[in-house]
N, CA and C atoms as an extended XYZ file, in Angstrom:
234
Properties=species:S:1:pos:R:3:atomname:S:1:resname:S:1:resid:I:1 pbc="F F F"
N       -13.219       20.824      -12.630 N   MET     1
C       -12.970       19.501      -13.132 CA  MET     1
C       -13.508       18.431      -12.192 C   MET     1
N       -13.055       18.406      -10.957 N   GLY     2
C       -13.538       17.418      -10.007 CA  GLY     2
C       -12.911       16.053      -10.203 C   GLY     2
N       -13.496       15.085       -9.539 N   ILE     3
C       -13.013       13.714       -9.620 CA  ILE     3
C       -13.857       12.954      -10.627 C   ILE     3
N       -13.194       12.250      -11.518 N   TRP     4
C       -13.883       11.440      -12.509 CA  TRP     4
C       -13.917       10.003      -12.034 C   TRP     4
N       -14.997        9.327      -12.304 N   LYS     5
C       -15.083        7.912      -11.975 CA  LYS     5
C       -14.706        7.109      -13.204 C   LYS     5
N       -13.940        6.059      -12.981 N   ALA     6
C       -13.556        5.155      -14.065 CA  ALA     6
C       -13.656        3.735      -13.543 C   ALA     6
N       -14.130        2.862      -14.361 N   THR     7
C       -14.213        1.458      -13.999 CA  THR     7
C       -12.874        0.798      -14.293 C   THR     7
N       -12.331        0.115      -13.307 N   VAL     8
C       -11.073       -0.602      -13.464 CA  VAL     8
C       -11.335       -2.059      -13.115 C   VAL     8
N       -10.982       -2.933      -14.018 N   THR     9
C       -11.153       -4.359      -13.780 CA  THR     9
C        -9.784       -5.008      -13.740 C   THR     9
N        -9.541       -5.789      -12.696 N   MET    10
C        -8.275       -6.512      -12.614 CA  MET    10
C        -8.503       -7.863      -11.968 C   MET    10
N        -7.629       -8.778      -12.268 N   ARG    11
C        -7.715      -10.119      -11.698 CA  ARG    11
C        -6.805      -10.189      -10.494 C   ARG    11
N        -7.366      -10.626       -9.378 N   ILE    12
C        -6.568      -10.808       -8.167 CA  ILE    12
C        -6.905      -12.169       -7.577 C   ILE    12
N        -5.990      -12.667       -6.775 N   ARG    13
C        -6.215      -13.951       -6.115 CA  ARG    13
C        -7.429      -13.841       -5.194 C   ARG    13
N        -8.234      -14.896       -5.086 N   PRO    14
C        -9.412      -14.851       -4.208 CA  PRO    14
C        -9.068      -14.528       -2.758 C   PRO    14
N        -7.950      -15.075       -2.259 N   ASP    15
C        -7.576      -14.800       -0.871 CA  ASP    15
C        -7.190      -13.328       -0.666 C   ASP    15
N        -6.572      -12.719       -1.678 N   LEU    16
C        -6.239      -11.295       -1.579 CA  LEU    16
C        -7.512      -10.455       -1.555 C   LEU    16
N        -8.483      -10.819       -2.364 N   ARG    17
C        -9.758      -10.090       -2.380 CA  ARG    17
C       -10.436      -10.157       -1.016 C   ARG    17
N       -10.424      -11.345       -0.416 N   VAL    18
C       -11.031      -11.505        0.915 CA  VAL    18
C       -10.328      -10.598        1.922 C   VAL    18
N        -9.000      -10.574        1.890 N   GLU    19
C        -8.240       -9.713        2.805 CA  GLU    19
C        -8.554       -8.240        2.575 C   GLU    19
N        -8.643       -7.832        1.313 N   LEU    20
C        -8.952       -6.435        1.006 CA  LEU    20
C       -10.347       -6.049        1.493 C   LEU    20
N       -11.310       -6.939        1.308 N   VAL    21
C       -12.677       -6.676        1.770 CA  VAL    21
C       -12.693       -6.552        3.291 C   VAL    21
N       -11.989       -7.449        3.989 N   GLU    22
C       -11.923       -7.384        5.451 CA  GLU    22
C       -11.252       -6.095        5.915 C   GLU    22
N       -10.159       -5.720        5.246 N   PHE    23
C        -9.457       -4.492        5.602 CA  PHE    23
C       -10.351       -3.273        5.379 C   PHE    23
N       -11.043       -3.260        4.258 N   ALA    24
C       -11.950       -2.153        3.946 CA  ALA    24
C       -13.031       -2.038        5.019 C   ALA    24
N       -13.558       -3.175        5.472 N   ALA    25
C       -14.598       -3.157        6.506 CA  ALA    25
C       -14.054       -2.588        7.812 C   ALA    25
N       -12.831       -2.984        8.182 N   ARG    26
C       -12.218       -2.440        9.411 CA  ARG    26
C       -12.031       -0.932        9.319 C   ARG    26
N       -11.712       -0.443        8.128 N   GLU    27
C       -11.484        0.989        7.906 CA  GLU    27
C       -12.783        1.746        7.621 C   GLU    27
N       -13.893        1.020        7.588 N   GLN    28
C       -15.206        1.573        7.253 CA  GLN    28
C       -15.159        2.283        5.893 C   GLN    28
N       -14.578        1.573        4.930 N   ARG    29
C       -14.474        2.056        3.556 CA  ARG    29
C       -15.005        0.973        2.625 C   ARG    29
N       -15.245        1.345        1.395 N   SER    30
C       -15.668        0.351        0.408 CA  SER    30
C       -14.426       -0.262       -0.232 C   SER    30
N       -14.617       -1.406       -0.851 N   LEU    31
C       -13.515       -2.044       -1.565 CA  LEU    31
C       -13.023       -1.130       -2.684 C   LEU    31
N       -13.945       -0.451       -3.362 N   GLY    32
C       -13.570        0.483       -4.420 CA  GLY    32
C       -12.724        1.633       -3.910 C   GLY    32
N       -13.063        2.134       -2.715 N   ASN    33
C       -12.301        3.231       -2.119 CA  ASN    33
C       -10.893        2.779       -1.763 C   ASN    33
N       -10.772        1.591       -1.164 N   ILE    34
C        -9.446        1.051       -0.835 CA  ILE    34
C        -8.642        0.857       -2.122 C   ILE    34
N        -9.292        0.344       -3.164 N   GLY    35
C        -8.615        0.149       -4.439 CA  GLY    35
C        -8.104        1.457       -5.025 C   GLY    35
N        -8.911        2.507       -4.937 N   ALA    36
C        -8.502        3.816       -5.459 CA  ALA    36
C        -7.313        4.373       -4.674 C   ALA    36
N        -7.349        4.214       -3.365 N   ILE    37
C        -6.233        4.688       -2.516 CA  ILE    37
C        -4.957        3.949       -2.880 C   ILE    37
N        -5.055        2.625       -2.991 N   LEU    38
C        -3.876        1.831       -3.333 CA  LEU    38
C        -3.356        2.149       -4.734 C   LEU    38
N        -4.259        2.377       -5.672 N   LEU    39
C        -3.853        2.701       -7.030 CA  LEU    39
C        -3.107        4.032       -7.075 C   LEU    39
N        -3.625        5.040       -6.392 N   GLU    40
C        -2.948        6.347       -6.359 CA  GLU    40
C        -1.593        6.248       -5.680 C   GLU    40
N        -1.554        5.567       -4.520 N   TRP    41
C        -0.303        5.426       -3.783 CA  TRP    41
C         0.720        4.649       -4.608 C   TRP    41
N         0.264        3.550       -5.217 N   GLY    42
C         1.155        2.732       -6.021 CA  GLY    42
C         1.712        3.485       -7.214 C   GLY    42
N         0.880        4.309       -7.827 N   TYR    43
C         1.350        5.092       -8.973 CA  TYR    43
C         2.408        6.113       -8.535 C   TYR    43
N         2.203        6.718       -7.380 N   GLU    44
C         3.213        7.667       -6.867 CA  GLU    44
C         4.535        6.943       -6.597 C   GLU    44
N         4.465        5.730       -6.054 N   GLN    45
C         5.670        4.934       -5.812 CA  GLN    45
C         6.354        4.586       -7.132 C   GLN    45
N         5.566        4.231       -8.138 N   LEU    46
C         6.105        3.893       -9.453 CA  LEU    46
C         6.790        5.099      -10.086 C   LEU    46
N         6.162        6.270       -9.991 N   LYS    47
C         6.781        7.480      -10.551 CA  LYS    47
C         8.099        7.770       -9.856 C   LYS    47
N         8.133        7.614       -8.528 N   ALA    48
C         9.359        7.889       -7.774 CA  ALA    48
C        10.468        6.898       -8.142 C   ALA    48
N        10.098        5.645       -8.363 N   ALA    49
C        11.084        4.615       -8.703 CA  ALA    49
C        11.572        4.765      -10.145 C   ALA    49
N        10.697        5.216      -11.034 N   GLY    50
C        11.087        5.424      -12.414 CA  GLY    50
C        10.770        4.279      -13.358 C   GLY    50
N        10.616        3.074      -12.844 N   SER    51
C        10.244        1.923      -13.673 CA  SER    51
C         9.708        0.827      -12.762 C   SER    51
N         8.943       -0.086      -13.356 N   THR    52
C         8.407       -1.195      -12.553 CA  THR    52
C         9.543       -2.071      -12.038 C   THR    52
N        10.572       -2.229      -12.849 N   GLU    53
C        11.711       -3.060      -12.427 CA  GLU    53
C        12.363       -2.483      -11.176 C   GLU    53
N        12.618       -1.173      -11.156 N   ARG    54
C        13.226       -0.544       -9.974 CA  ARG    54
C        12.282       -0.557       -8.785 C   ARG    54
N        10.997       -0.385       -9.061 N   LEU    55
C        10.011       -0.413       -7.978 CA  LEU    55
C        10.007       -1.775       -7.297 C   LEU    55
N         9.989       -2.832       -8.078 N   LEU    56
C         9.964       -4.172       -7.513 CA  LEU    56
C        11.282       -4.521       -6.823 C   LEU    56
N        12.376       -4.005       -7.333 N   ARG    57
C        13.679       -4.250       -6.712 CA  ARG    57
C        13.795       -3.530       -5.373 C   ARG    57
N        13.223       -2.324       -5.320 N   ARG    58
C        13.300       -1.508       -4.113 CA  ARG    58
C        12.495       -2.103       -2.980 C   ARG    58
N        11.358       -2.698       -3.302 N   GLY    59
C        10.523       -3.316       -2.278 CA  GLY    59
C         9.750       -2.287       -1.485 C   GLY    59
N         9.005       -2.777       -0.533 N   ILE    60
C         8.173       -1.930        0.302 CA  ILE    60
C         8.624       -2.114        1.741 C   ILE    60
N         8.868       -1.013        2.407 N   HIS    61
C         9.313       -1.064        3.793 CA  HIS    61
C         8.165       -0.638        4.689 C   HIS    61
N         7.824       -1.496        5.625 N   SER    62
C         6.716       -1.174        6.523 CA  SER    62
C         7.196       -0.274        7.648 C   SER    62
N         6.259        0.439        8.250 N   LYS    63
C         6.564        1.316        9.367 CA  LYS    63
C         7.148        0.531       10.526 C   LYS    63
N         6.592       -0.638       10.794 N   GLY    64
C         7.038       -1.472       11.902 CA  GLY    64
C         8.488       -1.883       11.757 C   GLY    64
N         8.899       -2.227       10.550 N   ALA    65
C        10.282       -2.634       10.314 CA  ALA    65
C        11.225       -1.471       10.562 C   ALA    65
N        10.816       -0.276       10.146 N   THR    66
C        11.632        0.916       10.365 CA  THR    66
C        11.760        1.195       11.849 C   THR    66
N        10.660        1.082       12.582 N   GLN    67
C        10.678        1.337       14.013 CA  GLN    67
C        11.532        0.302       14.729 C   GLN    67
N        11.467       -0.959       14.313 N   GLN    68
C        12.266       -1.996       14.942 CA  GLN    68
C        13.743       -1.729       14.720 C   GLN    68
N        14.112       -1.332       13.511 N   ARG    69
C        15.519       -1.022       13.245 CA  ARG    69
C        15.971        0.141       14.112 C   ARG    69
N        15.110        1.146       14.266 N   GLY    70
C        15.449        2.296       15.085 CA  GLY    70
C        15.615        1.918       16.549 C   GLY    70
N        14.785        1.002       17.014 N   MET    71
C        14.851        0.580       18.401 CA  MET    71
C        16.129       -0.193       18.681 C   MET    71
N        16.620       -0.940       17.720 N   SER    72
C        17.822       -1.728       17.953 CA  SER    72
C        19.051       -0.831       18.102 C   SER    72
N        18.969        0.371       17.577 N   ARG    73
C        20.090        1.313       17.697 CA  ARG    73
C        20.025        2.130       18.973 C   ARG    73
N        18.899        2.097       19.638 N   THR    74
C        18.712        2.905       20.848 CA  THR    74
C        19.487        2.282       22.008 C   THR    74
N        20.228        3.115       22.690 N   VAL    75
C        20.965        2.654       23.859 CA  VAL    75
C        20.092        2.911       25.078 C   VAL    75
N        19.846        1.853       25.840 N   LYS    76
C        19.028        1.995       27.032 CA  LYS    76
C        19.899        2.380       28.209 C   LYS    76
N        19.449        3.358       28.953 N   ARG    77
C        20.173        3.786       30.145 CA  ARG    77
C        19.341        3.423       31.355 C   ARG    77
N        19.991        3.102       32.390 N   GLY    78
C        19.138        2.826       33.510 CA  GLY    78
C        19.794        2.072       34.546 C   GLY    78
């Protein structure tokens, strides 16, 4: 079977597009590749949440926020 290519057109804010292009360049990827990664990841999140309403209510937690919360619980000895 392999991977099929499909054209996806969506409207995004111009500033978001600029950020995505810059991010793709830093990652040495194309904008299309970043879009495909985000689409797959987002769909997995949507399936796990069960609905768009629950997905949006749940929000997205960044790694940094998780690490900061973990650090605040750490007791420093010394």
